N, C-alpha and C positions, 0 to 999 in steps of 0.2 A: 419899575417893573421888577418882578422877583427874579432872582438868579436861580437857574435850575441846579438841582443837587446831583452831584456825581456819586452814584451809589457804589462805585468801585473803590472810592477813596474813604479813608477813615473820617468819621464825623468829628468836625472841629467846631467848638463853640467859641465865638469871638466876643468881644465886649469886656474883656478883663485882662489884666496884666498876665495872669496865668492861663496857659493854653492846655486844655484837657483833650486827650485822644481816647475815644471809646472804641474798643475792639469787639466785633460781633462774634461771640463764641458759639453761636448756633449753626455755623457752617460745618457740614460733615466732611471728615477727612477721607482720603483714599482708602486707608486701612479700614475705617468704619464702614465704608461702602462695600468693601470686599467681605467684611464680616456679615453684613446684612444679606449679601448675595448667597453666602454659604448657608446661613441659617434658613433662608427661604428654600434652598434645595433640599437640605436635610429634613425640614418640616414637610415638604411636599412628598418625600419618600417615607414619611412616618418613621424616622429612625431615632427620634428623641423622646425623652420622658420615660415614665415608668411603664406605660403601655405602648411601647414602640412596635406597632403592628407590622412595620416594614422590615424588621429584623428577622432573618431566616433561621439563624442558628441561636436557639434560646438557652441551650445548656451545653456544657463541655462534656461530651461523652465520646468514647472511641467509635470510629466508623465500623460497620460490619466488614467482615473479612472479604466478602464478595462485592463490596460497594464499588461502583464505577464512578469516579469523579467526572462529572460533566459540568464544567463551570458555566455559570450564567452571570450576566452583568447588565447593568443599566447605566447610561451615561447622559450627561448634559454639560453644556459649556457654561463656564462662569468667567467673568472678566475681572482681572486684577488691574485697577487703574494705574497708568492712564490707558495703555493700549495692549496689554498682555492678556491673551486668551488661554485659559486652562481648562482641561477636561476633567470633570469630577465623575469618577466611575465607582459604582457600587458593585462589588464582586462577592459572590457566594457560591458554594457548591450546590449544584442542582440535584433534584430528586430527594430532598430532605422532607420528612413528614411535617405537615403544617401544624404549628402550635398556636392556639388562640390566646393562651394566657402565658404570662411570663413564668418560666420554669427555673430561672437562675436565682436561687435563694442563697448562694454562697457569698463570701466576702469579696470576691474578685469579679471583675468583668469576665465574660466568657472568653474573650481573646486572651486574657492573662492566664486563665486556667488552662487554655489549650496549649500553653508553652510546654507543658509536661507530657503531652501526648506523643506517642511514638509514630503516629500516622504521618507526621510532617517530616520525619527524617528522610533526607535525600529524595524528597518528592519532586519529580521533574516537571510537572505540568503547571506549576505556578511558582514563579521566582520568589515572590514575597512569602509564600507559604514555606518554601524550602529554607529561605534565609532567616525568617523571623518566627515561624511556627504558628501563624494565625491562619484561619480559614475564611473568615468573613471580614471584609474591610472596605474602606473608602480610599481612593487613590486620586491624587491631583497630579496630572501630567500635562506637558505642553501640547497644545493643539498643533502648532507649527514647530517642527524640530529645529528650525533656524532662528526665528525671531522671538518665540515664546519660551525658549528654554531658560531655566533658572541656573545661572552660572556664578553668582556672587553670594558670599555668606550673608551680606546685608539683606539681599532680597529673600534668601532662604529663611533667615531669622524673622523677618517681617511677616512672611506668609505663615510661618510656623506659629507665631504669636497669635495671628488672626484666627488660625484654625483652632487653637486651644481655647480662645475666648468663645468662638461659636459653639464648639462642642460642650463647653462648660455651661453656657447659657441655656442650651437645649437639653442638657443631661444626656448627650449621645454617648452610648457605651461602646461604639464601634471604633476600632483604631483607624486613624487617618494617616496615610503615607503621602509624602511629597517626593516626587522624582526630581533629583538634583543632577545637573550637568547633562551631557548628551545621553540619549537612551542606551547607546552601546556600552556605556560604563556601568550600567545596572546599579545605580547608586540611589538608595532610598533612606529617608528618615521619617519618623512618625511618632505618634503618641496615642495613648488611650488612658482615660481616667474615669473612675467611678467612685465618687465621694472622695475619700482620703487615699485610695489606692491608685497609684499612677505607674504605668509601664511606658518606658521610653525605648524607642527603636532607633538605632543609629548604625552607620556603616563606616568602616575604615577600609580604604582601598589604596594599595600602594604597589609599586613594582620594585621596592627596595626594603622589603621586610627583614627583620632580624632573623638570623638562621635558627636561633633557639626557639623561635615562635613557629617553626614549620614542623614541629613534632609535638606529641601529646604532652610531654613533660613541660615544655615551655608554654604551651597553651593553658595548661592548668595553673601555672604560676601567674600568667596574665589575668586569668579569671579571679584568682584569689586576691590579687592586688586591687582589682576594681571593686570587688564585693567585700573586701576586708574580712574574708571568711577563713582565715588560717585555722580557726578553731573548729571548722566543720570537718568531720572525718571523711576519708575517701569513700567509705561504703555508702554514704548518702549522696554521692555524685554518680550520675548515670552518663556513660560515654558511648556514643555510636560512631563507628569509623567505617569509611568506605574508600577503597582504592580503585582508581579507574586505570585500565590498560586499554589504550586506543591504538588501533592500526588504521592509518589513514591512507587513502588512495586519491590524492588530489591531482587532477589534470584538467586540461581544457580541450574540448573537442573542437577541431577546426570544421570549416564548412564542408570539406570533402574528405573527412577523416574516417569515414565509415566504409570505404571501399575495401574489398578483400585484399590481403597482402599478396606478394608475388608468389609465394608458395601455394597459396590457395588458388591462384589463377592457373598455375601449371598443373595442379592435381585436381582441378574442379571437375565435378561430375554435373554437367548441365542438365541431367535428368532429374535433379533434386534441387529444390529451392533452399537457399541459405536462410537461416534464422538465427536470431541473437545479435550480439554486438561484437565488434572487432576487439574492443578493449573491456577491461573489467569495469562493470557498472557499480560495484560496491564502493561507496564513498568512505564509509567508516564502519569498522566493527569495534564494539565497545564491550569489554568485560568489566563487570562491577563486582569486586570481592568485598564482602561486608561482614562486620562484626556489629550486629544491631543493638546489643545490650551488654555493656562491660562495666566493671568497676575499675577505677584507676590502678588499684593494687594488683589487678589480675594480668596486667600487661606492661611490658617495658618498651617505651618508644622515646628515645632521645636522639641527640645528634651523633652519638657514638654507636648505638646499638638499637635494633628494633625487633620486636617479635611479630611485626605485621608482615608475615609472609603469606602469599595467596594460598599456599598449600594448607595453611592452618585456618583459613577463613571458613566459618560454618555456612555462609550463604554466598552462592555465586549467581549472578544474573548477567544476562547478555542482551544487547540490542544492536541493531544494524540500521544504517541509513544508506540510501542509494543516490547516485547522480540522476536527477530527474530531467525530463525533457530530452533524453538520449534516444534517437530513432534507431531501431534495429535494422538489420540488413533486409529483412523481408519488406518492411514498410518503406524503406528507402527505394528499393527496386520498384515497388508499386507507385510511389510518388513520382519517380523519374519517368515511368511508363505513362502515367496520367498526364504529366507535363508535355511529353512528346505528342501524345494523342490530341492535346488541345492546341498544338502549335499550328496557327493558321498559315505560316510561311514555310511549312515543311516542304522538302524537295522529294521528287520521285526517287525510288531506290536505285534505279539504273543510272540516274544522273550522279548519284553519290559515289558509286563504285565503278562506274564505267561499264563498257561492253565486255562481259566475261566470255571472250573468245567465241561469241555468237551462238552459245548453246541454246539460248532462248531467242525466239524470233528469227532463227536462221532461215534464209530463203533457199528454195531448192536449187536455184541457179548459182548460189555461192560455191557449191561443191565443184562446179565445172568452170568457174571463172578463171582459175589459174591456167587451165588448158586452153580455154577460148581466147584469153587475153594474157599472153605471157608478159606483156609490158605493164600489167596492172600492179600498182604499188600497194603492197599489203601493209596496213597500219599496225604497228606493234603496240599492244596495250601495256603501257608502263605503269598503269594505276595499281595493278596487282602487287607490285613490288613494295608499295607503301601502305598496303591494307593491313589493319591490325590483326586479322586472323589469317593464318596461312592455310593453304589448301589441305594439308594433312590433318590439321585440327578440325577444319570444316567437315571433312569426310568422316572423322571420328564422331563428331556431333550428329551428323545425319544418321550414322549407324545407331547411335543411341536413341534417336527419335523414331526411326522406322523399324528397328529390330530389337529395341530394348525389351527386356523381360517384364511382364506385368507385375505390379507390386501387390502384395497381399497384406492385409491387416488382420492380425489375430485379436479379435474382440474379446475372446475369453481370457487372454493374457492381461487385458486391461483391468480386470476386476469388475465386479457387478456395478459399482457406483458409477465409474466413468464409462463403462460399457453402455449403460443406458443413455448417458449424455451423448456419447459418440453416435449411437444409432439414431437418436432423435434428431441430431444435427444432420446426419447423413441423409435421412429421409427428406428433410427440407432442401438440402443441396441437390438431391437428385432431380427435384422439380425446378431447379434453377435453369434458366435458358443459357446454358453453357455447352460444354462438350463432355462426353462420358469420361470417366476415369480411365487412365492409361491409353487413351486414344492418341493418335499422332498429333492431333490439334492441341491436346493438353500438354504433351511433351514439347511441342513447339513453343507454346506459351511459357512454359517453365524455362526453356532454353533462352528465349528472348529476355525474360526477366533476369535470368542469371547473367547474361551478357552485360546488362546495365551495371552490374556490380564489379565486373572484372577489369574495367578500364578507368583510368583516372579522369580523362578529359571528356567533355560532352561530345566533341567531334569524334573521338575514338569510339565511344559507346554507340553513337548513331550509325557510324560506318560499319561497325561489327554487327549491329542488328540488321542492317541492310544486307550484309554478306550472308547472314544466317537465313534471312527470308528468301533471297535469291537461290541459295543452295536448296532450300526446302522446295521451292517451285520447280527447280531442275529435277529434283528427285520425283516429284509428282509427274512431270513430263516423261521421265524414264519409265515409270509404271504404265502410263498411258500408251506410249509408243511401243512398249513390249507386251502389252496385253496381260500384265501381271497385276494381281490384286494388291491394293493398298493394305498393309498389315492392320488387322483389327476390323476391317470393313468388308470382309469376304461375303458376309450374309446380307449386305445392304441391298434393298430392293428400290426404294425411293428415298429421297432426303427426308429427314425427320424434322418437321417444322417446330418441334418443341425444343430443339437445340439451337445453338448460336448460328449465325449466318455463315461464319467461316467453316464450321463443321458441316453445314448443309452443302456448301460448295465442294468440299472435299468428297462428301458422299456422292455428289452429282458426278464428279470425275470417276468415282468407282462405278456408278451406274452406267456411265458411258463405256467403261472398260468391259463390264459384264454384258452390255447390250451388243457391243461390237463382237465380242467373243462368241456370243450366242448366234449372231447372224452369220459369222464365219462357219460355225458348226452346222448351221442350217444349210448353207450352200454346199458343204461337204457331203451332206446326206441327201440332198434333193436330187431327184432323177434328172437326167439330161444336163447335169451340172457341167460335164465336159464341153457340151455344145455352147454353154453360156459362161465359159470360164472367165471371160473378161468382166462379167458382172460382179465378180468377187472384189474387185479393187475399188477403193474409195473414190478415185477420180471418175470412173464410169458411173458410180452411184450419184455423185454430185451432178453429173450430166443428166441422169435420169430424174433427179429431183427438180431439175429446172425445165423439164419438158412441159409444154403447154397442153391444155386439154384436161382430160379426166385424170383420176388418180391411179389408173391401172394401165398395164401395157399389153394385156392379152384379151382377146375377144371372149365374150361370155360363153360361146359354144366351145366345149372342151370334148376331146375324144374319150378321155378317161379321167377318173378322179386324180386329184393332185393335192399335195400338202396335208395329208392325213397324219394325225398324231397318235390317236388311239381310238378304239371302239368304245362307245358310251353304253356300258352295260349290255343288256339284251334288247335295246331299243332298235327299231327298224324304221325305215322311211314310211310315212303314212300312205303315200301313193305307190310305193314299191315295197310291199311287206317282206319280200325275200331279201332286200338289201339292208345290211346293218347301217346304223347311224354312227358316223365317225366324228370325233372332236377334231377340229382343224388346228393346224399350227397358226397361231395368231401373233400379231405384233403386240409388244408391251405398250402400255399407256405411257405417254411422254412424261417422265418425271420432272418435277419443277421444284426449285428452291423457293423460299419465302418471297424474295424480291421478284422472282419470275412470276409467281402467282399474282402478285400485286400488279405487275405490268400487264399480265393476261387479263385480269379483271378490268383494268382501265381500257384495254383494247376492245373487249366485248361491249363495254358501255358506249364506245365511240362509233359502233357500226349499227346498221339497221337490223330489224328483227330477223329477216330472212337469212342474212349473212351470219347473224349471231347463232341461229339454229344450225346452220351448216358447220360453223366452227365448233359447235359443241357435239355434233354427231359424227365427226370424222372417224373416231374409234369404232363406233357402232357400224358404220359403213364398211370399214376394213374387216371387221369380224364377219359381217354378212357375206362379203365377197369371198373370204377364205372358206366360209362354210359351204357356199355354193360350189366352190372348186373341189372341196373334199367330198361332197355328197351330191353327185349328179342326179338330177330329177327330184330334188328336195323342194319343199314348200316352206312358207313362213312359219307354219305351225311346227314343222320339224326344228327350225331354228329356235323358236321360243322354248320348245321342250328342253333344248340344251342350254340356251343362254339365260332364260328366266323361267324355270319350271313352274313357279307359282302362278304364272299367267296362262298356263295350260290347265284348264279345269276339266276333271272327269266326273260325269254325273253318276247317278245311282245305277244306271244301266251299263256303265263302263264305257260310255262314249265320251271322247274327249273333244274339247273345243277351246278356242281362244277366250281369254277373259274379256270382261266388258270393256276395259280400257284399251285392250288390243284390238277390239272390234269396232271401236268408234270411228265415225266418218272423219277422214282427214288425219288419221293416226300417223304420227311421224314415223313409227316403225314400218308401217305398211308402205308409206311413200318411199322410204329409204330402201326397203326390200325391192320394190319395183325398179328402182334406179340402179341397184347394185348388180354388178356383173360377176361371173365366176372367175375370180383371179386369186391364185394361191399367194401366200405371203411372200414367197420368193420373188414374185414378179410385181409386188405392190410397191408403190412409192412409200418410202419410210415416213412414218408419222413422227418418229424421233430420230433426228439426225445427230447421232452421238459425236461424230467427228466435229461438226460445227459447234456443238455445245461445249465439248471439252476444250477445243482450241480457244473459244471465246473466254472461258474461265481462266485458262493458263495465260492468255494474252493480257487479260485484265489484271491478274496477279502480278505479272512482271512490270506493269506500268503504275502500280500503286505508289502513293506517297508514303513516307515513313509514318506520318501521323495516322494514315488510314490503316496501315499494318497493325499499329498498336491499338487502334479502335477495334479492330477485328479480334485481337487476342485478349483484350482487357477483361471481358466477362469470364472467360475461362481462367485467366490468370488470377482473378479475384477468388474464384472458387478453389483453385489449387492452393492459394495462400491460406484459405480457411482450413482446408484439409491438413496443411502443414502445421497450423496452430493446434489443431485437434490432436495430431500425432505427437506433438511436443508437450501437450498439456496433461498427459496421463497422470503424472504425480501431483501436479499443482492445480488441478481443475477446480478444486474447492475455492481457490483464490479468484478465479475468473469465470465462474459459472455464468454470471449475469452478462459479462462482456462477450462470452462465446455465443450466447443466445442473440445478443444484439448484432454481432457481426454477421451471423448467418442470415438474419432478417434483412440487414442492409444489403448484403451481397445478392440475395435472391431478388430484392426489389430492383437493384441496379441492373442485373442481368436481364430483367424483364423490360425495363423502360429505357435503359442506357442514358440516364440523366446525369449531367456533370456534377450537380450538387450531391446526388446520392453516391457518386464515386468518391467524393471528398469525405462523406460520412463513413463510408467503408474504410477508407485509409486511416482516418482518425481513430476509429475503433480498433483497427488492427494495430496501430501504434501503441495504444494503451495495453492491449492484450499481449502483444509481443514483449513489451517492456516488463511485465510481470513475469513472463516465462523466462526472460533473460536474467532477471534478478534472482529468481529461484534457482536456475541452473548454476549461476555464478556462485551463489551462497552455498549450495549443496556441495559443489566441487571443493570449496574451501575446507570442508570437514571430512571429506573422504580421504582415507589413508591408503596409500599404495604400498607395495612391497618395499620400495626404497625407504619410506618413512619408518617402517617397522624394523628394517635392518640397520639403519643408521642412528637410531635413537633407542635409549633404554626405557623400558616401561616397568613400573612396579610389578612385582610378582602377583600373579592371579588376576590382573586387570586386562581384559580384552578390549580391543577397539570396538567402538559403537557400530552396530550393524546398520544396513541400509534403511530399515524401517525406522529405527531410532533417530537416525540423522534426518530422514524425511519428515518425521513428525516434529522434530525440533525446529527445522527450517520453516515449516508451515506455521508453527507457533510464533516464530520471530516475525513472520511477514503478515500474519492474519490478526495480530493483536490490534484491537480498536484503539486508536489514539484519542484520549480525552480531549474535549474542546478546551482550548486555551483560556486561561483566566482573563486575559485582556490582550489587545492587539499587539502591543509592543513588548510582550513578555514571552516571546517564543523560546522554548527550551532548545538545548542542543540535541537532545534525544528526540528523534522523529518517530520512533516506534516504541511501544510499551516494552520495558525490560521483561525478559522471560527467565523464570527461575530454572536453574540447571539442576536436575535431580541427580543425586549421588555425588555431587561435588564435595571435595575437590578431587576425589580419586575414582569416580565412576567412569564407565566407558565413554560417555559423552564428554566428560571433563577432559579425558585423555585426548580426544580429538581437538578440543579447543586449545589444550596445552601445546599440541603439535603445531597448530595454526599460529599461535603466538611465538613459538620457537623459531618459525620460519621468518619472522620479522627481521628486516635487515639491520635494525639497531642492535640485535643480539650479537651478530657477527662483528659489527663495528666496535662494540664494547670489548669483545674478546681480542680483536686486532689491536686496539689501543692499549690493552693490558699485556700485549705480547704473549698471549696464551695460545694463539693459533687455533685452528679449528680441526679437531680430531675426527676420526671416522665414527667414533661412538661417543657422542656428547650427551650429557644429562640434559633433559628438557629444561630449558630456561625461559624466563619471562623477559620481555623488553622492559625498558625503564617505565616507572610509574608516570602516568600522564597527569593525573590529578589526585589530590588527597582531600577528603572531606571529613571534618570532625564536628560533631554536634554534642554539646555538653549541656545537661539539664540538672537542676537541683532545686531544693527549697532552702533559701538562706536569706538572712537579713542584709540590707544594704545600709551602709553608713552606721553600722552597729545598732540598728533598730531592734525593737523588742520582738518583732514577728518575723518568722521565716516565710518567705513568699516565693512564688515561681520565678526562676531565673533561667535564661537560655542564652547560649552563645554558639554560633556556627562559624567555623574557620575553613576556608578553601585555599589550598595551595596548588597553583598551577605553574610550575616552573618558577620564574621570578615574580609572578603575580601572587599577591597575598591579599585576601579579603576576609574581613572579620565583621560579622553581623550580630549585634548584641541586642537582646531583649531583656532589659533590667527593670525590675519592679521595686518600688519603694513606697513607704507611707509618708505622705506629704505633711501629716500632722506631727510627725516626729522630727524634732530638731536635735541634731548632734552638736555637742559642745566640745 
């Protein structure tokens, strides 16, 4: 039986004294597998060969001055055996014109020729472009930053060799970079080769660099040593230098770090919403002073002396970054209010603060209890002693709510651009189902939102809100009991169903006040009033309302007319032409709020048709009875002539008669007229019991839960918050035009439907909008110069401080610059906004404002204190220490004493003890130096 062959073991031939071992060399190695994988990816993207259609940048030409780099990339995963995954990314600047044929006829690859372009100097949006001067490239980076990272030189050299073999085989003229070590180190190496021309890219990164290599003189020496170019004159070397001055504001926000401070609490005006943040939201302000094109002989910069002073820099640029995710005071108040409104376990306000000395729900018998029962023990309310808001402050707050002056907005002062935006938003907000501006309900909503910011703990905030609400209800009761109008609602007739429910209920109380005052005036002017003086009082009226039988108290037969208001023109009674027709004093129709209308509609649906008709004609019957009392001997036609003139038709002969609908058999008007008696309004049962309605609303208000209170005020609070945003966005509206439109739409929708999801959408949009406003305000304030700045610092003669318009435009430029798309995911630059060129630097008005800002940096005073110079009253404007220095040197020189001068580039960055050198050196591989 044949013995099976083990294919995993070397083949051994027996039968001889000599043993031969045959090794199979057809097995592919891990490196060769990786090379094939790279070649497949490069070939798939068409990046190799003479007609590489996938290459985007075909020739080395400067970019247009107005070109906006929007980086694009394409990626795929490749595997480096046995188990390391690398991401191969093709990166190029977007928006380039497409080239169908190769346009690079020069001796160098495009990437090599790009080394001499100034466009890559200090470019912040691609780390590789800034460090090595190339614009289109391939990058190998780890997929998993923990297990796939390349950390050893052996792995790096193996991958680098594989990359060079793959690009050579496919004649790929794009540079390929390899990310070495952890991403935070920003360490790249790479290569590009086209025939005999080869450019190598490498990085030196250390925290222990030599001191002489931190200045231009030492860096030039280092470059000459590497390129052996001592014979190259300085005028053929181009130097670009940039110094960074950075003011940082690093802090961490705590969970409850946004509440107003103690001073704000004591001096707070609860009639105005707070906006912005408690602390400075500016994370970093960066000034970049640059010398974009120099010759080495034109400047001195060594360890002993330097000419690199910011006052001599021909180019100043600035950028700013902010702490993101910081919620402003306005959004925080709304978030807290929305959280309370959604609390299913919320407690009634009276349970939270206790009985406030019985001002609400006090029973009439309580006033006589001490007299009637001298042994009655009076419970002392000790809750008030631990309440967060004292009575004096509550009284002040109620004065602001009920007697505060209406606010006016000067739209003309806003300017035409923002004036149109404000008016467009205001039109939409007027249609929101909230309360009118400057109404007591809006002021209450603002007060409750403000309260949520003035106390540290949730318990204190809820208790203070409960106190404010109860004080508001007590003030409403005071107006009701004293028959005084609620401020701003004097002209209210009936509740406005287009407004929020809370405002309707306050309007209802005002309607009750007006109705009772009118009824009292009616009793004062009605004849025989003295004989029926007891009918004036509410107690007797309640008794009258409860009487059984008909809705009137007087027989139809009257001795003389009663309850006349005024004569109706020159009309006379049809059956008594000598008697004028009078308009009677009538009862007002019962006003109803939105929820009352809903309940009334449900009631009408629940009863039979006859009862439904009676319920709907009670007002008509009251008017007919009053008309009969005022016009003795009248008929239904007389009533129609006054109540519904269109139903009294006069023919061509001048004879009048009732309309067809009034003459139909079974007409409800005729039936009601036949049943109505002559009863003046003073003796009718009230259709609208204002005492009952007002007391029921006030009673319901006092028993509300805290969550119900905030559900009441949230629609108005949202609208008030939007108005606050609009008032604060006058100068920066161009930054948030879209957000303002969004938040107005969200708030209008929420006020209409009261959906919780829509409330969250409102708050999220307000967070973004308020954040921009806070950033703008904080940044503008940094550049504004007050009288103290002008007095305490010296300014060059003839240089005035920047005016408000100049500062405003500069701040808008800083914040509105579109940030280019990053080259790749893990190459995020430190600059988060596009640097803005400062016109007139270093001695222009705007530059002076920036110099004063830098002069205020604490490191300036610290340096003076360390040098024992002290800080005088009039100090020269000084700069803080340099944060970073960037040097970029380019030239055309040979390497290793070759015969051809080729593009060379070196970038050095010095950041404190950190020293980084990125070299792009080109050589001719066909030249061998002996």
